[in-house]
N, C-alpha and C positions, 0 to 999 in steps of 0.2 A: 686548961686547953693542952697544955704540953703531955701530961700523962695521958690523955685519950690518944694523942697522936702516937705515943710509944706503944699503947696497947694494941693500937691498929695495926702498927708494923709489926708487932710480935704475931699477932692473930694471922696477918697476911704470910710472914715467913713460915708459921707453923703449917698454914694449910698448903702453902706452895710445896713443901717439904713433904708433906703427906700426900699429895698429888704425885710427887717424884717417886715416891716408894711404891705407890700403887701401880703406876704406869710401869715402872721397872719390874715390878713382881709379875704384873700381867705379860710383859714383855718375855721375861724368863719362861714364863707358863707357855705362851705361843711357841717359843724356841723348842722347848720341850716337846710339846705336841707335833709340831713339825718334825722333829726328830723321831717320833714314834711312828709317826704316818710314814715317814721314809723308809724306816726299817721294815715296817709290816709289807710296803709295796715291794721292797726288794725281796722280802721273804717269799710273798706271792709269786713274784718273778721267776725266783730261782725254783720253786715249788712246781711251777707249771712248766718251766722249761725241763726239769726232771720228768715230770709226766710225759711230755711229749717225746721225749727221748726214751723211755720205757716202752710207750705205744708204738713207735717207729722202729 
């Protein structure tokens, strides 16, 4: 009975660690994606203002 409990605890800790790794990985990916979108929007904004200044 005891070995079974130990293996269950090991499996549980392993899966929880795996979940943590996956979640942090996705979190960093999301942060990076947000950063890219932010840079792109900034670039578009600057580009649009430059165009407007050139036109007027």
